[in-house]
Backbone bond lengths (Angstrom), bond angles and torsions (degrees), N, CA, C in turn:
res aa  C-N    CA-C-N  psi(-1)  N-CA   C-N-CA  omega(-1)  CA-C   N-CA-C  phi
1 M - - - 1.460 - - 1.527 108.73 -
2 S 1.317 117.22 126.19 1.454 120.69 -177.55 1.509 110.94 -105.69
3 T 1.306 115.18 147.83 1.464 120.39 177.09 1.507 108.11 -121.33
4 T 1.318 114.70 148.49 1.450 119.02 -179.79 1.505 111.88 -106.09
5 A 1.311 118.22 -8.36 1.474 119.91 179.47 1.516 109.15 -144.93
6 A 1.308 117.25 145.70 1.447 122.74 179.23 1.529 107.95 -145.92
7 T 1.344 115.17 151.58 1.453 119.49 179.46 1.521 109.34 -88.72
8 I 1.319 115.73 133.27 1.456 120.54 178.27 1.506 108.40 -74.38
9 P 1.362 118.80 126.96 1.464 121.96 -177.82 1.528 111.11 -55.07
10 G 1.349 115.46 136.04 1.460 120.94 177.08 1.512 114.39 84.66
11 T 1.331 116.68 -1.55 1.475 120.95 179.40 1.516 109.08 -137.56
12 D 1.307 115.07 171.40 1.452 121.07 174.95 1.521 111.32 -100.20
13 A 1.348 114.98 2.34 1.476 119.63 -176.89 1.538 110.63 -75.27
14 A 1.292 114.78 139.81 1.473 120.58 178.32 1.524 109.34 -99.37
15 W 1.313 114.50 136.37 1.479 120.13 177.28 1.515 107.76 -107.39
16 T 1.283 116.59 125.39 1.469 121.93 -178.09 1.530 109.63 -101.98
17 L 1.311 115.87 132.14 1.461 120.69 176.80 1.510 109.50 -65.43
18 P 1.338 117.90 140.21 1.466 120.21 176.21 1.519 109.88 -68.25
19 P 1.331 117.23 155.54 1.477 120.59 178.60 1.525 111.60 -56.86
20 R 1.317 116.57 140.76 1.457 121.42 -178.33 1.525 112.23 -61.13
21 G 1.333 116.62 -39.94 1.453 120.47 179.83 1.522 112.76 -60.21
22 R 1.330 115.62 -41.71 1.453 121.01 -179.95 1.532 110.50 -67.35
23 V 1.314 116.18 -42.93 1.472 120.46 178.10 1.523 110.64 -62.26
24 G 1.323 115.00 -43.61 1.469 119.33 178.81 1.521 111.95 -62.81
25 M 1.332 116.83 -39.63 1.463 119.78 178.52 1.521 111.80 -67.22
26 Y 1.332 116.53 -39.17 1.468 119.97 177.24 1.548 109.90 -62.99
27 G 1.344 115.24 -38.72 1.465 118.25 176.97 1.509 111.99 -64.15
28 L 1.329 116.48 -43.29 1.465 121.06 177.76 1.515 110.07 -61.43
29 I 1.325 117.20 -45.92 1.452 121.22 -178.97 1.532 111.15 -61.62
30 A 1.319 116.21 -39.80 1.473 119.58 178.59 1.535 111.11 -63.05
31 A 1.343 116.01 -42.47 1.467 119.99 179.00 1.517 111.10 -66.28
32 E 1.327 116.77 -42.94 1.462 120.62 179.69 1.521 111.27 -67.48
33 A 1.304 116.82 -34.95 1.468 120.27 177.99 1.527 110.26 -63.97
34 A 1.340 116.84 -36.52 1.465 120.65 177.92 1.536 110.49 -65.64
35 I 1.320 115.97 -39.94 1.475 120.00 178.88 1.523 109.94 -65.04
36 F 1.334 117.30 -45.96 1.466 120.72 178.70 1.525 110.86 -61.94
37 T 1.305 117.15 -36.82 1.466 120.64 179.74 1.531 109.78 -60.55
38 I 1.311 116.68 -42.84 1.469 120.88 179.16 1.532 110.25 -61.12
39 F 1.323 116.76 -45.71 1.455 120.41 -178.94 1.521 112.30 -67.45
40 V 1.319 116.85 -38.09 1.478 120.00 178.08 1.520 110.77 -66.57
41 V 1.315 117.31 -43.33 1.465 121.11 178.53 1.528 110.01 -62.51
42 A 1.324 116.63 -42.28 1.475 119.89 177.79 1.511 111.27 -61.24
43 Y 1.329 115.90 -42.49 1.480 119.27 179.06 1.520 110.15 -61.56
44 L 1.306 116.91 -47.74 1.466 121.07 179.74 1.512 112.43 -63.23
45 F 1.335 116.76 -36.25 1.467 120.61 -179.10 1.514 111.40 -66.77
46 Y 1.334 116.67 -39.17 1.464 120.92 -174.34 1.533 113.57 -93.87
47 V 1.322 118.17 -7.96 1.456 119.21 -177.52 1.540 109.66 -62.90
48 G 1.305 115.69 135.48 1.456 121.09 -179.51 1.517 114.76 81.27
49 K 1.330 118.11 1.88 1.465 120.47 -176.35 1.547 112.33 -104.03
50 S 1.324 117.11 3.78 1.467 119.43 177.37 1.518 109.72 -70.68
51 L 1.327 116.84 131.90 1.457 122.19 -179.15 1.520 112.44 -83.64
52 T 1.321 116.26 -20.29 1.461 121.16 178.74 1.528 109.90 -129.43
53 G 1.331 115.91 161.60 1.453 120.62 179.19 1.518 111.41 -86.60
54 P 1.328 115.44 -179.48 1.452 127.54 -2.52 1.527 112.76 -73.39
55 L 1.328 115.03 155.22 1.457 121.71 -178.86 1.534 109.35 -108.76
56 P 1.344 116.71 160.19 1.485 120.05 -177.71 1.523 113.78 -51.02
57 K 1.320 118.39 -44.81 1.462 121.17 -175.93 1.529 111.67 -66.33
58 D 1.319 117.64 -20.24 1.459 122.13 -178.76 1.524 113.47 -85.79
59 V 1.325 117.28 -29.02 1.470 119.15 -168.86 1.535 114.81 -125.18
60 L 1.323 118.26 -17.78 1.465 119.59 -175.06 1.539 111.11 -91.08
61 H 1.309 114.45 137.54 1.456 122.88 174.81 1.526 107.00 -128.32
62 A 1.309 116.52 126.50 1.465 121.11 -175.66 1.536 111.22 -59.29
63 P 1.318 118.14 122.04 1.486 121.40 179.95 1.526 110.89 -81.57
64 V 1.312 115.56 73.23 1.459 121.20 -175.92 1.524 111.46 -64.25
65 F 1.349 117.06 -47.14 1.453 119.72 -179.30 1.524 111.69 -61.56
66 L 1.333 116.82 -42.98 1.460 120.22 179.19 1.525 111.65 -64.57
67 T 1.317 115.99 -35.41 1.470 120.56 177.16 1.519 110.61 -65.45
68 I 1.323 116.69 -42.16 1.463 119.99 177.73 1.527 110.00 -62.39
69 C 1.313 116.48 -41.51 1.477 119.67 178.22 1.528 111.09 -59.80
70 L 1.324 116.61 -47.97 1.468 119.40 -176.51 1.532 111.89 -67.06
71 L 1.319 116.40 -42.64 1.452 118.76 179.74 1.531 111.57 -68.48
72 S 1.320 116.10 -32.57 1.475 119.91 176.51 1.535 110.97 -65.34
73 S 1.319 115.83 -28.21 1.463 119.26 -179.11 1.529 111.53 -67.91
74 S 1.320 117.74 -21.98 1.461 119.79 174.53 1.532 109.65 -68.26
75 V 1.315 116.49 -35.60 1.460 121.04 178.42 1.530 109.82 -69.13
76 T 1.322 117.06 -44.94 1.455 120.17 -177.84 1.531 112.74 -66.67
77 I 1.321 117.22 -35.49 1.472 117.87 179.45 1.528 110.42 -72.81
78 H 1.320 116.53 -32.64 1.467 120.08 176.03 1.527 109.17 -65.13
79 L 1.328 116.96 -44.13 1.466 120.45 178.91 1.521 111.73 -64.33
80 S 1.327 116.24 -34.08 1.465 119.37 -179.61 1.532 111.18 -68.19
81 V 1.331 117.20 -43.16 1.469 120.42 178.89 1.519 110.01 -65.35
82 T 1.339 116.99 -40.53 1.452 121.11 177.64 1.527 110.79 -60.88
83 A 1.331 115.72 -40.65 1.459 119.81 178.70 1.520 111.48 -64.62
84 L 1.346 117.06 -40.29 1.465 119.69 -179.94 1.527 111.07 -66.53
85 R 1.327 116.55 -37.93 1.470 120.35 177.78 1.537 110.56 -61.87
86 S 1.319 115.79 -28.44 1.486 120.65 179.71 1.506 111.59 -94.92
87 A 1.330 117.32 9.11 1.469 123.50 178.40 1.512 112.33 61.99
88 R 1.336 116.92 30.77 1.474 121.10 175.74 1.533 107.97 -98.00
89 A 1.302 115.92 84.01 1.461 122.13 -171.64 1.513 113.14 -62.12
90 S 1.340 117.88 -43.95 1.459 119.68 -178.73 1.517 112.13 -64.43
91 A 1.325 116.58 -39.34 1.471 120.70 177.39 1.515 110.41 -65.69
92 F 1.349 115.46 -38.87 1.479 119.39 177.76 1.518 109.94 -59.44
93 V 1.330 117.45 -48.04 1.458 121.24 -178.56 1.523 110.70 -62.35
94 L 1.322 116.75 -42.37 1.460 121.41 -178.57 1.541 111.16 -61.36
95 W 1.340 116.78 -50.26 1.471 120.41 -177.48 1.532 110.86 -71.53
96 W 1.315 116.98 -35.44 1.471 120.46 -179.64 1.536 109.55 -67.15
97 A 1.339 116.32 -43.51 1.461 120.27 178.23 1.535 110.72 -66.11
98 S 1.325 116.16 -35.20 1.459 120.12 176.66 1.526 111.16 -62.96
99 T 1.306 115.77 -37.98 1.476 121.23 177.37 1.516 110.16 -61.34
100 I 1.324 115.22 -46.00 1.470 120.68 178.97 1.527 110.46 -61.93
101 A 1.317 116.26 -43.90 1.469 120.58 -179.03 1.533 110.96 -62.50
102 L 1.333 116.92 -44.73 1.469 119.82 179.45 1.521 111.39 -64.25
103 G 1.334 116.31 -41.02 1.468 119.51 177.29 1.524 111.93 -65.21
104 A 1.337 116.36 -36.62 1.468 119.92 178.93 1.524 111.22 -68.17
105 V 1.334 116.21 -37.60 1.476 119.70 176.41 1.508 110.34 -62.23
106 F 1.333 115.57 -42.14 1.475 119.56 179.49 1.526 110.23 -63.06
107 L 1.313 116.46 -45.22 1.474 120.79 -178.02 1.530 110.92 -65.26
108 A 1.325 116.76 -41.53 1.459 121.29 178.03 1.532 109.82 -63.25
109 G 1.336 117.48 -39.59 1.450 121.39 177.63 1.508 112.14 -64.25
110 T 1.327 116.84 -38.34 1.457 120.72 176.27 1.525 110.83 -63.68
111 A 1.314 116.61 -42.47 1.472 121.33 178.50 1.534 110.25 -62.45
112 R 1.336 115.73 -41.10 1.460 120.22 178.57 1.524 111.56 -64.54
113 E 1.327 115.81 -39.76 1.462 119.64 178.07 1.518 110.31 -64.05
114 W 1.327 116.98 -42.19 1.464 119.88 178.78 1.525 111.10 -63.74
115 H 1.328 116.58 -40.84 1.463 121.12 179.11 1.546 109.29 -58.49
116 H 1.302 115.41 -45.51 1.472 120.29 179.55 1.535 111.06 -63.22
117 L 1.331 116.73 -44.42 1.467 120.39 -178.28 1.525 111.31 -66.05
118 I 1.319 116.90 -38.37 1.455 120.73 -176.66 1.529 111.39 -76.00
119 Y 1.339 116.72 -50.58 1.460 120.14 -171.31 1.515 114.26 -90.64
120 D 1.347 117.31 -28.69 1.469 119.96 -179.74 1.513 113.05 -96.64
121 E 1.331 116.71 -35.84 1.460 120.87 -175.76 1.526 112.92 -103.16
122 G 1.320 117.19 -13.94 1.470 120.19 179.03 1.520 114.15 72.87
123 L 1.351 116.63 24.28 1.469 119.41 -179.72 1.518 109.56 -94.50
124 L 1.321 115.48 111.53 1.454 121.35 176.92 1.517 108.90 -110.34
125 I 1.317 117.08 169.79 1.453 120.05 -179.44 1.541 111.31 -65.74
126 R 1.322 116.97 -20.79 1.479 121.29 -179.38 1.527 112.20 -102.28
127 T 1.311 118.77 1.01 1.463 121.50 -176.19 1.515 112.56 -62.83
128 N 1.315 117.14 -50.04 1.456 122.93 -179.83 1.531 108.81 -161.22
129 L 1.330 115.57 -177.47 1.470 119.68 -179.66 1.515 111.74 -61.54
130 F 1.321 116.25 -37.60 1.461 119.76 177.88 1.512 111.20 -60.61
131 G 1.325 116.68 -47.94 1.480 119.89 179.53 1.525 111.99 -60.03
132 T 1.326 116.41 -41.64 1.454 120.97 -178.99 1.537 111.49 -63.06
133 T 1.331 115.75 -50.54 1.455 119.32 -176.94 1.522 112.29 -73.43
134 Y 1.336 116.49 -34.82 1.469 120.05 179.48 1.524 110.66 -63.28
135 Y 1.322 117.10 -54.90 1.462 119.84 -177.27 1.528 111.88 -65.26
136 S 1.327 117.02 -31.59 1.467 120.40 178.26 1.528 110.59 -66.55
137 L 1.320 117.03 -48.34 1.468 120.85 -176.85 1.518 111.78 -71.30
138 I 1.326 117.04 -50.48 1.464 120.75 179.92 1.532 110.35 -65.59
139 G 1.316 116.02 -37.86 1.460 120.50 178.12 1.517 112.45 -64.53
140 L 1.332 116.10 -39.00 1.482 120.10 177.81 1.534 109.55 -61.76
141 H 1.305 115.55 -43.71 1.469 118.89 179.04 1.531 111.21 -66.89
142 A 1.316 117.31 -43.38 1.467 120.77 178.98 1.530 111.12 -60.04
143 F 1.327 115.34 -37.29 1.475 119.87 177.47 1.529 110.20 -61.80
144 H 1.335 116.91 -43.62 1.464 120.58 179.48 1.533 111.77 -66.73
145 V 1.319 116.78 -36.26 1.462 120.40 175.32 1.525 109.36 -62.80
146 T 1.319 117.01 -43.82 1.460 121.75 179.75 1.520 111.51 -60.78
147 V 1.328 116.11 -46.02 1.476 120.35 177.74 1.532 109.72 -60.16
148 G 1.313 116.54 -44.47 1.450 120.76 178.59 1.523 112.61 -60.15
149 L 1.339 116.37 -43.27 1.462 120.25 179.02 1.518 111.97 -64.78
150 L 1.324 116.43 -36.85 1.467 119.08 176.71 1.540 110.67 -63.32
151 G 1.318 116.30 -44.08 1.468 120.19 177.58 1.506 112.90 -62.99
152 L 1.327 116.39 -45.22 1.463 121.32 178.57 1.522 110.95 -63.01
153 S 1.311 117.08 -40.57 1.464 121.29 -179.62 1.524 111.47 -65.96
154 A 1.338 116.21 -38.24 1.467 120.16 177.49 1.528 110.38 -62.24
155 V 1.338 116.65 -42.64 1.451 120.27 178.00 1.526 111.12 -63.63
156 L 1.334 115.98 -40.88 1.463 119.60 178.97 1.526 111.67 -61.66
157 V 1.337 116.71 -43.52 1.463 120.87 178.63 1.530 110.34 -61.77
158 L 1.337 115.90 -46.32 1.463 120.11 178.77 1.515 111.48 -61.71
159 T 1.333 116.64 -35.68 1.451 120.58 178.10 1.511 111.20 -65.82
160 L 1.334 116.01 -45.64 1.464 119.99 179.43 1.516 112.84 -64.54
161 L 1.336 115.38 -24.83 1.479 120.38 176.91 1.530 112.03 -85.81
162 G 1.339 116.09 -1.46 1.457 121.14 176.78 1.514 115.96 86.14
163 H 1.338 117.62 17.81 1.449 120.18 -176.77 1.523 114.79 -98.55
164 V 1.335 118.09 -4.15 1.459 121.43 179.97 1.513 108.55 -113.03
165 R 1.342 113.66 121.98 1.468 119.91 -178.58 1.524 110.40 -131.39
166 R 1.304 115.02 -176.58 1.465 121.46 -175.83 1.523 112.62 -53.53
167 E 1.325 118.02 -38.51 1.461 120.53 -177.65 1.529 113.11 -69.04
168 H 1.330 116.86 -8.57 1.460 120.82 177.39 1.519 112.69 -96.66
169 A 1.326 116.96 8.54 1.463 121.12 -177.84 1.521 112.76 -59.14
170 E 1.317 116.17 -38.67 1.483 119.80 -179.57 1.520 110.41 -62.78
171 R 1.321 117.24 -40.12 1.460 120.80 -179.15 1.528 111.53 -67.20
172 T 1.343 115.27 -40.74 1.461 117.68 178.20 1.538 110.62 -68.28
173 D 1.323 115.19 -30.51 1.471 119.59 177.84 1.525 110.13 -67.54
174 V 1.332 116.47 -37.51 1.463 120.25 177.67 1.526 109.91 -63.32
175 L 1.339 116.90 -42.65 1.464 119.47 177.71 1.514 111.38 -65.58
176 S 1.337 116.86 -32.96 1.452 120.19 178.63 1.529 111.77 -66.01
177 L 1.345 116.14 -28.07 1.482 118.83 176.44 1.518 110.35 -60.95
178 Y 1.331 116.68 -41.15 1.467 120.28 177.60 1.522 110.42 -61.47
179 W 1.327 116.39 -43.24 1.461 120.44 -178.23 1.528 110.68 -65.38
180 H 1.324 116.71 -40.58 1.475 120.03 176.64 1.531 110.60 -61.95
181 F 1.321 115.67 -37.78 1.469 120.71 177.23 1.514 111.07 -61.82
182 V 1.328 116.03 -45.76 1.474 120.50 179.35 1.524 110.25 -59.57
183 D 1.323 116.21 -41.27 1.469 120.50 178.60 1.521 111.69 -66.44
184 A 1.323 116.28 -43.22 1.479 120.58 -179.43 1.529 110.41 -63.80
185 V 1.330 115.87 -40.39 1.470 119.43 179.05 1.527 110.32 -63.02
186 W 1.331 116.73 -36.23 1.466 119.33 -179.77 1.524 111.30 -62.62
187 V 1.317 117.61 -35.02 1.475 120.44 177.80 1.530 108.73 -59.17
188 V 1.328 116.54 -43.16 1.475 121.14 179.34 1.528 110.02 -67.05
189 V 1.339 116.67 -47.03 1.463 121.27 -178.28 1.517 110.32 -62.49
190 F 1.315 117.28 -43.87 1.453 122.06 -179.20 1.525 109.54 -60.98
191 T 1.313 116.23 -45.04 1.481 120.50 179.69 1.507 111.41 -62.95
192 V 1.313 117.26 -44.01 1.462 121.27 -176.46 1.528 111.17 -69.83
193 V 1.331 116.77 -46.95 1.461 120.90 -173.60 1.519 113.43 -79.56
194 Y 1.343 116.07 -46.78 1.460 119.74 -171.21 1.504 115.42 -98.92
195 V 1.332 117.24 -9.24 1.487 120.14 178.39 1.519 109.97 -114.90
196 I 1.334 116.77 -64.97 1.480 121.33 -177.50 1.534 110.97 -69.17
197 G 1.343 116.42 -43.27 1.461 121.06 -173.09 1.513 115.47 -73.03
198 R 1.307 117.83 -9.04 1.456 119.78 179.88 1.524 110.93 -97.04
């Protein structure tokens, strides 16, 4: 038997348990943050230790536009959840779809960068330590963006079918936490790979 509220001993104040979905998402984020930390540390440890080229300074170009797109998607998803809380369905769909579009642009840009590195620069995951750590770290992030886009797209489809309403705002907010995490991780990855690592 579960309870959602309990009285704090010695007071009349009631303590309410946080929503299970939010707690679960925080747990997932903590676990994923630990995984990203391992990959970031590995990248930093091996940077500059490749015996053969290509090297980061020779082939990497900071994806500033893609970064702006991804970070902007944190704003649009926040606006979408706010709209749903206010029962503004059309605004919710607009901002939610905008989030998906911005994330898709980022992912497509990552794919284009990989195509350039593989076919124009000859950088494969097995080429050198840089290739191994670069594709591992960027690939891990791209995987998380893909998972996020699949989740966001599922919500959009359900919304268009009329299954998402104001009372589901908390659930969409929980999903937005994951998306904010993906964006925050990119700030770290961008700094490590395109600023420090070069």
